[in-house]
C-alpha atoms as a printed R data frame, in Angstrom:
    type eleno elety resid chain resno      x       y      z
1   ATOM     1    CA   UNK     A     1 56.638   8.343 66.342
2   ATOM     2    CA   UNK     A     2 60.166   6.906 66.412
3   ATOM     3    CA   UNK     A     3 60.713   8.320 69.915
4   ATOM     4    CA   UNK     A     4 57.451   6.745 71.109
5   ATOM     5    CA   UNK     A     5 58.373   3.386 69.542
6   ATOM     6    CA   UNK     A     6 61.841   3.315 71.127
7   ATOM     7    CA   UNK     A     7 60.379   4.346 74.477
8   ATOM     8    CA   UNK     A     8 58.029   1.353 74.364
9   ATOM     9    CA   UNK     A     9 60.968  -0.976 73.585
10  ATOM    10    CA   UNK     A    10 62.906   0.451 76.559
11  ATOM    11    CA   UNK     A    11 59.911  -0.175 78.849
12  ATOM    12    CA   UNK     A    12 59.807  -3.784 77.567
13  ATOM    13    CA   UNK     A    13 63.513  -4.172 78.360
14  ATOM    14    CA   UNK     A    14 63.027  -2.746 81.884
15  ATOM    15    CA   UNK     A    15 60.234  -5.199 82.710
16  ATOM    16    CA   UNK     A    16 61.916  -8.033 80.761
17  ATOM    17    CA   UNK     A    17 63.128  -9.960 83.875
18  ATOM    18    CA   UNK     A    18 59.488 -10.714 84.768
19  ATOM    19    CA   UNK     A    19 58.681 -11.615 81.152
20  ATOM    20    CA   UNK     A    20 61.799 -13.799 80.888
21  ATOM    21    CA   UNK     A    21 61.013 -15.792 84.033
22  ATOM    22    CA   UNK     A    22 57.445 -16.365 82.841
23  ATOM    23    CA   UNK     A    23 58.573 -17.514 79.375
24  ATOM    24    CA   UNK     A    24 61.311 -19.803 80.740
25  ATOM    25    CA   UNK     A    25 58.835 -21.445 83.126
26  ATOM    26    CA   UNK     A    26 56.470 -22.011 80.179
27  ATOM    27    CA   UNK     A    27 59.219 -23.527 78.026
28  ATOM    28    CA   UNK     A    28 59.273 -20.628 75.541
29  ATOM    29    CA   UNK     A    29 62.819 -19.389 76.266
30  ATOM    30    CA   UNK     A    30 66.174 -20.662 77.511
31  ATOM    31    CA   UNK     A    31 69.434 -18.967 78.526
32  ATOM    32    CA   UNK     A    32 70.828 -19.058 74.979
33  ATOM    33    CA   UNK     A    33 67.756 -17.458 73.417
34  ATOM    34    CA   UNK     A    34 67.649 -14.719 76.078
35  ATOM    35    CA   UNK     A    35 71.319 -13.803 75.674
36  ATOM    36    CA   UNK     A    36 71.101 -13.672 71.885
37  ATOM    37    CA   UNK     A    37 67.946 -11.546 71.989
38  ATOM    38    CA   UNK     A    38 69.891  -9.028 74.082
39  ATOM    39    CA   UNK     A    39 72.717  -8.993 71.533
40  ATOM    40    CA   UNK     A    40 75.193 -11.414 73.102
41  ATOM    41    CA   UNK     A    41 76.377 -14.036 70.632
42  ATOM    42    CA   UNK     A    42 79.169 -16.598 70.994
43  ATOM    43    CA   UNK     A    43 79.036 -17.555 67.319
44  ATOM    44    CA   UNK     A    44 81.879 -16.362 65.106
45  ATOM    45    CA   UNK     A    45 81.372 -14.867 61.679
46  ATOM    46    CA   UNK     A    46 83.380 -16.537 58.926
47  ATOM    47    CA   UNK     A    47 85.048 -14.506 56.193
48  ATOM    48    CA   UNK     A    48 83.159 -13.760 52.997
49  ATOM    49    CA   UNK     A    49 79.707 -12.598 51.934
50  ATOM    50    CA   UNK     A    50 76.929 -13.154 54.495
51  ATOM    51    CA   UNK     A    51 73.258 -13.339 53.570
52  ATOM    52    CA   UNK     A    52 70.864 -12.800 56.464
53  ATOM    53    CA   UNK     A    53 67.288 -14.112 56.562
54  ATOM    54    CA   UNK     A    54 64.966 -13.195 59.413
55  ATOM    55    CA   UNK     A    55 61.782 -15.211 60.068
56  ATOM    56    CA   UNK     A    56 59.367 -14.946 62.941
57  ATOM    57    CA   UNK     A    57 58.781 -18.627 63.660
58  ATOM    58    CA   UNK     A    58 58.325 -22.112 62.206
59  ATOM    59    CA   UNK     A    59 56.048 -21.369 59.240
60  ATOM    60    CA   UNK     A    60 58.151 -18.529 57.877
61  ATOM    61    CA   UNK     A    61 61.368 -20.512 58.347
62  ATOM    62    CA   UNK     A    62 59.996 -23.574 56.537
63  ATOM    63    CA   UNK     A    63 58.961 -21.390 53.584
64  ATOM    64    CA   UNK     A    64 62.550 -20.264 52.907
65  ATOM    65    CA   UNK     A    65 64.282 -23.646 53.328
66  ATOM    66    CA   UNK     A    66 64.074 -24.486 49.578
67  ATOM    67    CA   UNK     A    67 65.633 -21.088 48.829
68  ATOM    68    CA   UNK     A    68 68.445 -21.622 51.346
69  ATOM    69    CA   UNK     A    69 69.123 -25.079 49.901
70  ATOM    70    CA   UNK     A    70 69.648 -23.480 46.479
71  ATOM    71    CA   UNK     A    71 71.780 -20.618 47.795
72  ATOM    72    CA   UNK     A    72 74.058 -22.978 49.736
73  ATOM    73    CA   UNK     A    73 75.179 -24.463 46.412
74  ATOM    74    CA   UNK     A    74 76.511 -21.091 45.206
75  ATOM    75    CA   UNK     A    75 80.298 -20.878 45.563
76  ATOM    76    CA   UNK     A    76 80.460 -17.126 46.142
77  ATOM    77    CA   UNK     A    77 78.063 -17.330 49.114
78  ATOM    78    CA   UNK     A    78 80.125 -18.274 52.158
79  ATOM    79    CA   UNK     A    79 77.715 -17.610 55.053
80  ATOM    80    CA   UNK     A    80 73.956 -17.640 55.519
81  ATOM    81    CA   UNK     A    81 72.529 -16.440 58.819
82  ATOM    82    CA   UNK     A    82 68.958 -17.343 59.785
83  ATOM    83    CA   UNK     A    83 67.410 -15.552 62.746
84  ATOM    84    CA   UNK     A    84 64.100 -16.497 64.343
85  ATOM    85    CA   UNK     A    85 62.248 -15.496 67.497
86  ATOM    86    CA   UNK     A    86 61.013 -18.820 68.900
87  ATOM    87    CA   UNK     A    87 62.533 -21.918 70.484
88  ATOM    88    CA   UNK     A    88 60.422 -24.209 68.295
89  ATOM    89    CA   UNK     A    89 61.879 -22.733 65.099
90  ATOM    90    CA   UNK     A    90 65.440 -23.124 66.422
91  ATOM    91    CA   UNK     A    91 64.783 -26.806 67.191
92  ATOM    92    CA   UNK     A    92 63.465 -27.402 63.683
93  ATOM    93    CA   UNK     A    93 66.481 -25.568 62.225
94  ATOM    94    CA   UNK     A    94 68.759 -28.093 63.947
95  ATOM    95    CA   UNK     A    95 67.083 -30.948 62.058
96  ATOM    96    CA   UNK     A    96 68.483 -29.672 58.756
97  ATOM    97    CA   UNK     A    97 72.010 -30.557 57.730
98  ATOM    98    CA   UNK     A    98 73.024 -27.100 56.485
99  ATOM    99    CA   UNK     A    99 76.681 -26.587 55.630
100 ATOM   100    CA   UNK     A   100 76.940 -22.797 55.350
101 ATOM   101    CA   UNK     A   101 73.870 -21.760 57.313
102 ATOM   102    CA   UNK     A   102 73.686 -21.074 61.047
103 ATOM   103    CA   UNK     A   103 71.029 -19.857 63.469
104 ATOM   104    CA   UNK     A   104 70.774 -16.940 65.883
105 ATOM   105    CA   UNK     A   105 67.818 -15.590 67.840
106 ATOM   106    CA   UNK     A   106 66.599 -12.208 66.615
107 ATOM   107    CA   UNK     A   107 67.694  -9.258 68.806
108 ATOM   108    CA   UNK     A   108 65.372  -6.796 70.510
109 ATOM   109    CA   UNK     A   109 64.650  -3.764 68.316
110 ATOM   110    CA   UNK     A   110 66.642  -1.339 70.451
111 ATOM   111    CA   UNK     A   111 69.252   1.001 68.832
112 ATOM   112    CA   UNK     A   112 72.183  -0.218 70.970
113 ATOM   113    CA   UNK     A   113 71.310  -3.932 70.649
114 ATOM   114    CA   UNK     A   114 70.713  -3.557 66.893
115 ATOM   115    CA   UNK     A   115 74.056  -1.727 66.548
116 ATOM   116    CA   UNK     A   116 75.932  -4.553 68.296
117 ATOM   117    CA   UNK     A   117 74.156  -7.214 66.222
118 ATOM   118    CA   UNK     A   118 75.006  -5.562 62.898
119 ATOM   119    CA   UNK     A   119 78.605  -4.856 63.944
120 ATOM   120    CA   UNK     A   120 79.063  -8.526 64.774
121 ATOM   121    CA   UNK     A   121 77.458 -10.098 61.691
122 ATOM   122    CA   UNK     A   122 78.038  -7.403 59.003
123 ATOM   123    CA   UNK     A   123 75.442  -8.799 56.567
124 ATOM   124    CA   UNK     A   124 75.839  -8.102 52.853
125 ATOM   125    CA   UNK     A   125 72.077  -8.380 52.301
126 ATOM   126    CA   UNK     A   126 69.136  -8.658 54.726
127 ATOM   127    CA   UNK     A   127 65.923 -10.519 53.924
128 ATOM   128    CA   UNK     A   128 62.870 -10.126 56.157
129 ATOM   129    CA   UNK     A   129 60.127 -12.719 55.685
130 ATOM   130    CA   UNK     A   130 56.358 -12.090 55.480
131 ATOM   131    CA   UNK     A   131 55.315  -9.633 58.226
132 ATOM   132    CA   UNK     A   132 58.636  -9.141 59.994
133 ATOM   133    CA   UNK     A   133 58.969  -5.352 59.948
134 ATOM   134    CA   UNK     A   134 61.190  -3.939 62.697
135 ATOM   135    CA   UNK     A   135 61.594  -0.145 62.339
136 ATOM   136    CA   UNK     A   136 64.885   0.370 64.207
137 ATOM   137    CA   UNK     A   137 66.657  -2.542 62.523
138 ATOM   138    CA   UNK     A   138 65.415  -1.560 59.065
139 ATOM   139    CA   UNK     A   139 66.526   2.083 59.569
140 ATOM   140    CA   UNK     A   140 69.945   0.926 60.744
141 ATOM   141    CA   UNK     A   141 70.377  -1.304 57.696
142 ATOM   142    CA   UNK     A   142 69.412   1.606 55.438
143 ATOM   143    CA   UNK     A   143 71.886   3.964 57.142
144 ATOM   144    CA   UNK     A   144 74.655   1.380 56.587
145 ATOM   145    CA   UNK     A   145 73.615   1.029 52.929
146 ATOM   146    CA   UNK     A   146 72.917  -2.694 53.321
147 ATOM   147    CA   UNK     A   147 70.401  -3.975 50.792
148 ATOM   148    CA   UNK     A   148 67.159  -4.888 52.550
149 ATOM   149    CA   UNK     A   149 64.305  -6.915 51.060
150 ATOM   150    CA   UNK     A   150 60.911  -8.078 52.294
151 ATOM   151    CA   UNK     A   151 60.315 -11.571 50.868
152 ATOM   152    CA   UNK     A   152 56.944 -13.285 50.591
153 ATOM   153    CA   UNK     A   153 55.382 -10.188 52.151
154 ATOM   154    CA   UNK     A   154 51.991 -10.723 53.779
155 ATOM   155    CA   UNK     A   155 49.608  -8.101 55.122
156 ATOM   156    CA   UNK     A   156 46.267  -9.171 56.552
157 ATOM   157    CA   UNK     A   157 43.146  -7.035 56.264
158 ATOM   158    CA   UNK     A   158 43.326  -6.371 60.012
159 ATOM   159    CA   UNK     A   159 46.960  -5.160 59.799
160 ATOM   160    CA   UNK     A   160 46.176  -2.992 56.786
161 ATOM   161    CA   UNK     A   161 43.295  -1.271 58.587
162 ATOM   162    CA   UNK     A   162 45.540  -0.629 61.605
163 ATOM   163    CA   UNK     A   163 48.425   0.698 59.513
164 ATOM   164    CA   UNK     A   164 46.212   3.110 57.604
165 ATOM   165    CA   UNK     A   165 46.045   5.249 60.755
166 ATOM   166    CA   UNK     A   166 49.853   5.393 60.761
167 ATOM   167    CA   UNK     A   167 50.193   5.964 57.035
168 ATOM   168    CA   UNK     A   168 53.151   8.372 57.118
169 ATOM   169    CA   UNK     A   169 55.048   6.189 59.594
170 ATOM   170    CA   UNK     A   170 54.427   3.037 57.539
171 ATOM   171    CA   UNK     A   171 55.380   4.676 54.227
172 ATOM   172    CA   UNK     A   172 58.741   5.678 55.689
173 ATOM   173    CA   UNK     A   173 59.392   2.112 56.912
174 ATOM   174    CA   UNK     A   174 58.348   0.423 53.660
175 ATOM   175    CA   UNK     A   175 60.428   2.850 51.591
176 ATOM   176    CA   UNK     A   176 63.522   1.688 53.462
177 ATOM   177    CA   UNK     A   177 63.198  -1.682 51.733
178 ATOM   178    CA   UNK     A   178 65.019  -1.880 48.416
179 ATOM   179    CA   UNK     A   179 62.432  -4.386 47.172
180 ATOM   180    CA   UNK     A   180 59.211  -5.886 48.487
181 ATOM   181    CA   UNK     A   181 57.900  -9.153 47.031
182 ATOM   182    CA   UNK     A   182 54.218  -9.633 48.019
183 ATOM   183    CA   UNK     A   183 53.031 -13.240 48.240
184 ATOM   184    CA   UNK     A   184 49.521 -12.557 46.892
185 ATOM   185    CA   UNK     A   185 47.299  -9.987 45.175
186 ATOM   186    CA   UNK     A   186 45.638  -8.945 48.422
187 ATOM   187    CA   UNK     A   187 48.968  -7.879 49.945
188 ATOM   188    CA   UNK     A   188 50.007  -6.224 46.680
189 ATOM   189    CA   UNK     A   189 46.846  -4.074 46.692
190 ATOM   190    CA   UNK     A   190 47.289  -3.131 50.353
191 ATOM   191    CA   UNK     A   191 50.900  -2.078 49.752
192 ATOM   192    CA   UNK     A   192 49.930  -0.002 46.710
193 ATOM   193    CA   UNK     A   193 47.870   2.155 49.085
194 ATOM   194    CA   UNK     A   194 51.163   3.365 50.572
195 ATOM   195    CA   UNK     A   195 52.284   4.535 47.087
196 ATOM   196    CA   UNK     A   196 55.342   2.305 46.913
197 ATOM   197    CA   UNK     A   197 57.374   1.793 43.729
198 ATOM   198    CA   UNK     A   198 59.554  -1.048 44.989
199 ATOM   199    CA   UNK     A   199 56.951  -3.836 44.590
200 ATOM   200    CA   UNK     A   200 57.222  -7.000 42.509
201 ATOM   201    CA   UNK     A   201 55.012 -10.082 42.857
202 ATOM   202    CA   UNK     A   202 56.739 -13.436 42.331
203 ATOM   203    CA   UNK     A   203 54.244 -15.720 44.093
204 ATOM   204    CA   UNK     A   204 53.989 -17.419 47.459
205 ATOM   205    CA   UNK     A   205 57.164 -19.183 48.617
206 ATOM   206    CA   UNK     A   206 55.053 -21.535 50.732
207 ATOM   207    CA   UNK     A   207 54.275 -23.433 47.511
208 ATOM   208    CA   UNK     A   208 57.941 -24.431 47.171
209 ATOM   209    CA   UNK     A   209 59.246 -27.683 48.619
210 ATOM   210    CA   UNK     A   210 62.433 -28.677 50.452
211 ATOM   211    CA   UNK     A   211 64.588 -31.396 48.890
212 ATOM   212    CA   UNK     A   212 65.428 -32.791 52.320
213 ATOM   213    CA   UNK     A   213 64.469 -36.445 52.614
214 ATOM   214    CA   UNK     A   214 62.325 -37.198 55.625
215 ATOM   215    CA   UNK     A   215 63.528 -39.962 57.912
216 ATOM   216    CA   UNK     A   216 60.737 -42.459 58.544
217 ATOM   217    CA   UNK     A   217 62.835 -45.098 60.307
218 ATOM   218    CA   UNK     A   218 61.780 -44.065 63.818
219 ATOM   219    CA   UNK     A   219 58.070 -44.723 63.153
220 ATOM   220    CA   UNK     A   220 56.512 -47.911 64.574
221 ATOM   221    CA   UNK     A   221 56.277 -50.599 61.872
222 ATOM   222    CA   UNK     A   222 52.608 -51.396 62.417
223 ATOM   223    CA   UNK     A   223 51.358 -47.913 61.440
224 ATOM   224    CA   UNK     A   224 50.517 -49.234 57.979
225 ATOM   225    CA   UNK     A   225 47.950 -51.655 59.426
226 ATOM   226    CA   UNK     A   226 45.804 -48.806 60.732
227 ATOM   227    CA   UNK     A   227 43.441 -46.288 59.149
228 ATOM   228    CA   UNK     A   228 44.981 -42.977 60.136
229 ATOM   229    CA   UNK     A   229 43.554 -39.566 60.960
230 ATOM   230    CA   UNK     A   230 46.233 -36.962 61.599
231 ATOM   231    CA   UNK     A   231 45.406 -33.771 63.523
232 ATOM   232    CA   UNK     A   232 48.302 -31.356 63.073
233 ATOM   233    CA   UNK     A   233 49.197 -27.918 64.434
234 ATOM   234    CA   UNK     A   234 46.344 -28.164 66.925
235 ATOM   235    CA   UNK     A   235 45.678 -25.494 69.530
236 ATOM   236    CA   UNK     A   236 43.918 -25.539 72.883
237 ATOM   237    CA   UNK     A   237 40.369 -27.005 72.615
238 ATOM   238    CA   UNK     A   238 40.992 -28.501 69.156
239 ATOM   239    CA   UNK     A   239 42.508 -31.688 70.620
240 ATOM   240    CA   UNK     A   240 39.303 -32.302 72.588
241 ATOM   241    CA   UNK     A   241 37.219 -31.862 69.424
242 ATOM   242    CA   UNK     A   242 39.352 -34.395 67.530
243 ATOM   243    CA   UNK     A   243 39.342 -36.867 70.446
244 ATOM   244    CA   UNK     A   244 35.559 -36.703 70.615
245 ATOM   245    CA   UNK     A   245 35.395 -37.446 66.882
246 ATOM   246    CA   UNK     A   246 37.879 -40.324 67.306
247 ATOM   247    CA   UNK     A   247 35.710 -41.915 69.984
248 ATOM   248    CA   UNK     A   248 32.608 -41.553 67.789
249 ATOM   249    CA   UNK     A   249 34.250 -42.945 64.627
250 ATOM   250    CA   UNK     A   250 36.063 -45.733 66.435
251 ATOM   251    CA   UNK     A   251 32.782 -47.640 66.562
252 ATOM   252    CA   UNK     A   252 32.551 -47.630 62.740
253 ATOM   253    CA   UNK     A   253 36.282 -47.814 61.986
254 ATOM   254    CA   UNK     A   254 37.685 -50.292 64.473
255 ATOM   255    CA   UNK     A   255 41.302 -49.957 63.317
256 ATOM   256    CA   UNK     A   256 41.325 -46.138 63.517
257 ATOM   257    CA   UNK     A   257 44.453 -44.452 64.889
258 ATOM   258    CA   UNK     A   258 44.560 -40.708 65.524
259 ATOM   259    CA   UNK     A   259 47.918 -38.950 65.374
260 ATOM   260    CA   UNK     A   260 48.002 -35.709 67.376
261 ATOM   261    CA   UNK     A   261 50.676 -33.140 66.522
262 ATOM   262    CA   UNK     A   262 50.107 -30.072 68.725
263 ATOM   263    CA   UNK     A   263 51.296 -26.712 67.455
264 ATOM   264    CA   UNK     A   264 53.227 -26.170 70.699
265 ATOM   265    CA   UNK     A   265 55.088 -29.151 72.137
266 ATOM   266    CA   UNK     A   266 55.202 -27.595 75.629
267 ATOM   267    CA   UNK     A   267 51.463 -28.395 75.846
268 ATOM   268    CA   UNK     A   268 52.213 -32.152 75.889
269 ATOM   269    CA   UNK     A   269 51.540 -32.531 79.633
270 ATOM   270    CA   UNK     A   270 48.218 -30.703 79.285
271 ATOM   271    CA   UNK     A   271 47.166 -32.985 76.409
272 ATOM   272    CA   UNK     A   272 48.199 -36.201 78.198
273 ATOM   273    CA   UNK     A   273 46.015 -35.142 81.127
274 ATOM   274    CA   UNK     A   274 43.067 -34.797 78.745
275 ATOM   275    CA   UNK     A   275 43.787 -38.243 77.280
276 ATOM   276    CA   UNK     A   276 43.989 -39.811 80.723
277 ATOM   277    CA   UNK     A   277 40.761 -38.146 81.856
278 ATOM   278    CA   UNK     A   278 38.972 -39.694 78.868
279 ATOM   279    CA   UNK     A   279 40.581 -43.143 79.423
280 ATOM   280    CA   UNK     A   280 42.090 -43.033 75.940
281 ATOM   281    CA   UNK     A   281 45.054 -45.338 75.280
282 ATOM   282    CA   UNK     A   282 47.960 -43.375 73.826
283 ATOM   283    CA   UNK     A   283 51.658 -43.577 73.005
284 ATOM   284    CA   UNK     A   284 54.155 -40.702 73.132
285 ATOM   285    CA   UNK     A   285 56.389 -40.465 70.065
286 ATOM   286    CA   UNK     A   286 59.458 -39.531 72.144
287 ATOM   287    CA   UNK     A   287 59.205 -42.773 74.151
288 ATOM   288    CA   UNK     A   288 59.668 -44.946 71.056
289 ATOM   289    CA   UNK     A   289 57.161 -47.583 72.215
290 ATOM   290    CA   UNK     A   290 55.393 -50.010 69.880
291 ATOM   291    CA   UNK     A   291 51.751 -49.517 69.022
292 ATOM   292    CA   UNK     A   292 49.353 -51.975 70.575
293 ATOM   293    CA   UNK     A   293 46.038 -53.090 69.116
294 ATOM   294    CA   UNK     A   294 44.200 -50.946 71.645
295 ATOM   295    CA   UNK     A   295 46.319 -47.802 71.043
296 ATOM   296    CA   UNK     A   296 43.910 -45.037 70.035
297 ATOM   297    CA   UNK     A   297 46.156 -41.982 69.893
298 ATOM   298    CA   UNK     A   298 49.779 -41.407 68.947
299 ATOM   299    CA   UNK     A   299 50.919 -38.094 70.454
300 ATOM   300    CA   UNK     A   300 53.850 -36.436 68.682
301 ATOM   301    CA   UNK     A   301 55.775 -34.528 71.345
302 ATOM   302    CA   UNK     A   302 58.756 -33.522 69.145
303 ATOM   303    CA   UNK     A   303 59.363 -30.786 66.571
304 ATOM   304    CA   UNK     A   304 59.789 -30.927 62.806
305 ATOM   305    CA   UNK     A   305 58.398 -34.382 61.975
306 ATOM   306    CA   UNK     A   306 54.982 -33.541 60.539
307 ATOM   307    CA   UNK     A   307 55.966 -34.586 57.013
308 ATOM   308    CA   UNK     A   308 56.756 -38.135 58.146
309 ATOM   309    CA   UNK     A   309 53.285 -38.481 59.638
310 ATOM   310    CA   UNK     A   310 51.547 -36.843 56.671
311 ATOM   311    CA   UNK     A   311 53.161 -39.476 54.446
312 ATOM   312    CA   UNK     A   312 51.303 -42.292 56.246
313 ATOM   313    CA   UNK     A   313 47.997 -40.485 56.856
314 ATOM   314    CA   UNK     A   314 44.679 -40.782 55.034
315 ATOM   315    CA   UNK     A   315 43.242 -37.488 56.232
316 ATOM   316    CA   UNK     A   316 44.787 -34.432 57.911
317 ATOM   317    CA   UNK     A   317 42.869 -31.987 60.075
318 ATOM   318    CA   UNK     A   318 44.836 -28.740 60.272
319 ATOM   319    CA   UNK     A   319 44.433 -26.812 63.493
320 ATOM   320    CA   UNK     A   320 44.304 -23.131 64.274
321 ATOM   321    CA   UNK     A   321 41.117 -23.148 62.200
322 ATOM   322    CA   UNK     A   322 38.456 -24.178 64.739
323 ATOM   323    CA   UNK     A   323 39.836 -21.505 67.067
324 ATOM   324    CA   UNK     A   324 40.551 -17.916 66.052
325 ATOM   325    CA   UNK     A   325 44.209 -18.359 64.999
326 ATOM   326    CA   UNK     A   326 43.919 -17.999 61.231
327 ATOM   327    CA   UNK     A   327 44.764 -21.573 60.244
328 ATOM   328    CA   UNK     A   328 48.016 -23.288 59.277
329 ATOM   329    CA   UNK     A   329 49.765 -23.884 55.963
330 ATOM   330    CA   UNK     A   330 48.173 -26.958 54.280
331 ATOM   331    CA   UNK     A   331 50.597 -27.343 51.375
332 ATOM   332    CA   UNK     A   332 52.998 -29.850 52.959
333 ATOM   333    CA   UNK     A   333 50.099 -32.177 53.768
334 ATOM   334    CA   UNK     A   334 48.761 -31.768 50.223
335 ATOM   335    CA   UNK     A   335 52.159 -32.611 48.692
336 ATOM   336    CA   UNK     A   336 52.139 -35.830 50.744
337 ATOM   337    CA   UNK     A   337 48.843 -36.838 49.122
338 ATOM   338    CA   UNK     A   338 46.512 -36.111 52.036
339 ATOM   339    CA   UNK     A   339 42.988 -34.763 52.009
340 ATOM   340    CA   UNK     A   340 42.928 -31.685 54.246
341 ATOM   341    CA   UNK     A   341 40.068 -30.734 56.555
342 ATOM   342    CA   UNK     A   342 39.851 -27.419 58.420
343 ATOM   343    CA   UNK     A   343 37.565 -25.035 60.240
344 ATOM   344    CA   UNK     A   344 36.356 -21.627 59.059
345 ATOM   345    CA   UNK     A   345 39.136 -19.509 60.639
346 ATOM   346    CA   UNK     A   346 41.726 -19.637 57.830
347 ATOM   347    CA   UNK     A   347 42.297 -15.934 57.199
348 ATOM   348    CA   UNK     A   348 46.107 -16.327 57.187
349 ATOM   349    CA   UNK     A   349 45.929 -18.643 54.157
350 ATOM   350    CA   UNK     A   350 42.766 -17.534 52.346
351 ATOM   351    CA   UNK     A   351 44.228 -17.590 48.827
352 ATOM   352    CA   UNK     A   352 45.848 -21.022 49.268
353 ATOM   353    CA   UNK     A   353 42.714 -22.597 50.732
354 ATOM   354    CA   UNK     A   354 40.534 -21.113 47.981
355 ATOM   355    CA   UNK     A   355 42.779 -22.753 45.393
356 ATOM   356    CA   UNK     A   356 42.714 -26.087 47.228
357 ATOM   357    CA   UNK     A   357 38.946 -25.948 47.729
358 ATOM   358    CA   UNK     A   358 38.388 -25.318 44.016
359 ATOM   359    CA   UNK     A   359 40.465 -28.435 43.279
360 ATOM   360    CA   UNK     A   360 38.595 -30.459 45.930
361 ATOM   361    CA   UNK     A   361 41.785 -31.021 47.918
362 ATOM   362    CA   UNK     A   362 40.635 -29.288 51.094
363 ATOM   363    CA   UNK     A   363 37.289 -29.314 52.863
364 ATOM   364    CA   UNK     A   364 35.873 -26.743 55.273
365 ATOM   365    CA   UNK     A   365 33.772 -27.738 58.267
366 ATOM   366    CA   UNK     A   366 31.754 -24.964 59.854
367 ATOM   367    CA   UNK     A   367 30.922 -26.928 63.014
368 ATOM   368    CA   UNK     A   368 31.615 -30.142 64.918
369 ATOM   369    CA   UNK     A   369 28.942 -32.228 63.158
370 ATOM   370    CA   UNK     A   370 30.198 -31.235 59.709
371 ATOM   371    CA   UNK     A   371 33.760 -31.988 60.735
372 ATOM   372    CA   UNK     A   372 32.849 -35.482 61.875
373 ATOM   373    CA   UNK     A   373 30.922 -36.257 58.659
374 ATOM   374    CA   UNK     A   374 33.693 -34.946 56.376
375 ATOM   375    CA   UNK     A   375 36.415 -36.885 58.213
376 ATOM   376    CA   UNK     A   376 34.401 -40.131 58.065
377 ATOM   377    CA   UNK     A   377 33.718 -39.689 54.331
378 ATOM   378    CA   UNK     A   378 37.382 -39.018 53.539
379 ATOM   379    CA   UNK     A   379 38.655 -41.886 55.678
380 ATOM   380    CA   UNK     A   380 36.652 -44.466 53.735
381 ATOM   381    CA   UNK     A   381 37.327 -43.158 50.218
382 ATOM   382    CA   UNK     A   382 40.481 -43.593 48.163
383 ATOM   383    CA   UNK     A   383 42.479 -40.493 47.206
384 ATOM   384    CA   UNK     A   384 42.810 -39.659 43.493
385 ATOM   385    CA   UNK     A   385 44.843 -36.500 43.830
386 ATOM   386    CA   UNK     A   386 48.155 -37.409 42.158
387 ATOM   387    CA   UNK     A   387 47.741 -35.219 39.041
388 ATOM   388    CA   UNK     A   388 46.517 -32.227 41.046
389 ATOM   389    CA   UNK     A   389 49.363 -32.588 43.544
390 ATOM   390    CA   UNK     A   390 51.881 -32.729 40.700
391 ATOM   391    CA   UNK     A   391 50.555 -29.427 39.351
392 ATOM   392    CA   UNK     A   392 50.964 -27.803 42.786
393 ATOM   393    CA   UNK     A   393 54.572 -28.999 42.936
394 ATOM   394    CA   UNK     A   394 55.179 -27.439 39.521
395 ATOM   395    CA   UNK     A   395 53.771 -24.103 40.748
396 ATOM   396    CA   UNK     A   396 56.139 -24.266 43.723
397 ATOM   397    CA   UNK     A   397 59.196 -24.951 41.548
398 ATOM   398    CA   UNK     A   398 58.357 -22.016 39.248
399 ATOM   399    CA   UNK     A   399 57.974 -19.626 42.203
400 ATOM   400    CA   UNK     A   400 61.241 -20.838 43.737
401 ATOM   401    CA   UNK     A   401 63.079 -20.301 40.437
402 ATOM   402    CA   UNK     A   402 61.750 -16.735 40.204
403 ATOM   403    CA   UNK     A   403 62.886 -15.867 43.736
404 ATOM   404    CA   UNK     A   404 66.276 -17.457 43.234
405 ATOM   405    CA   UNK     A   405 66.874 -15.552 39.978
406 ATOM   406    CA   UNK     A   406 65.853 -12.226 41.547
407 ATOM   407    CA   UNK     A   407 68.078 -12.743 44.582
408 ATOM   408    CA   UNK     A   408 71.053 -13.865 42.502
409 ATOM   409    CA   UNK     A   409 70.737 -10.703 40.414
410 ATOM   410    CA   UNK     A   410 70.412  -8.444 43.459
411 ATOM   411    CA   UNK     A   411 73.396  -9.836 45.370
């Protein structure tokens, strides 16, 4: 199985020039990300203990920020390396004023590239986040006797069913982790199937909150005069659904402004073409223009500013839920006092949404008509969620404290 896996990685490397050109043209890679993924890094490692966290993309990275903020305050921790696989996550990383933490793109899971990466960084401990399980890297860490942990582990039903056919292979990989911390009961039960003894459930890190203050100074001053619907982390087709709803509701709510925050900023041109085709007046966030009375849509074409827009919004529609993507994390919007609306495809956050639904903080729409009715109802009512939101923040602080204590003890 290992031979087959490494053979597949070699094939990927051989055809990588075609893949690289395609991804660069689509704004998903640049020269720096390509070089670092092939094991070439210009960054220097400082002396002292180095903790390494690997996340796939934006969501996983945001979930560990509160933990990194705590660890940076520890005197004996001199270096924290964060690796991710996407350009968007690297751009969001740059918005944080970390003092000991630096970013590198994750290397390809090839023995030689992995060897060079580990020789360069020499991590004291390695933390993989959620579903980031890379066999060659994890074996190499084990052979070097570097402690390796899987934090906030998440296994979907689909992944579990696929892994069952590779049970022996998966058991060997999971046993290479010193500890695995599942984020929910579902993942805990799936992992128990592999007869693992290194499991401990501390909760879902996504409940924790960064202490970083959001800068609102670059928002147009007349936002507060509008009734705001925010559509965040939207995917292809979801923008058109929201725009159709905006045009319908604009007759009843004449001061309505819709803020669009697409999941992938490189789709900005595609979205502006849709707006133009519908004769919708819009402003791009990056242009810094003032809102006019006839501005219908404010299109956010930058990374890492969702929190600022949640703070001024009445209602947030979270994308990836009307298309088969599994939904997006609603907790940041909830902490900002928003009512959250979503579609039925939320399988990546089932436990969180169930909790929110039971507290009447999130609302599921099964179709377009339901979505329109729910959004209209929420836009005209006043939110009374302060006590519930406070309890969610308390849950997040308790989970963060548990993770921090466990990590401090282990390192």
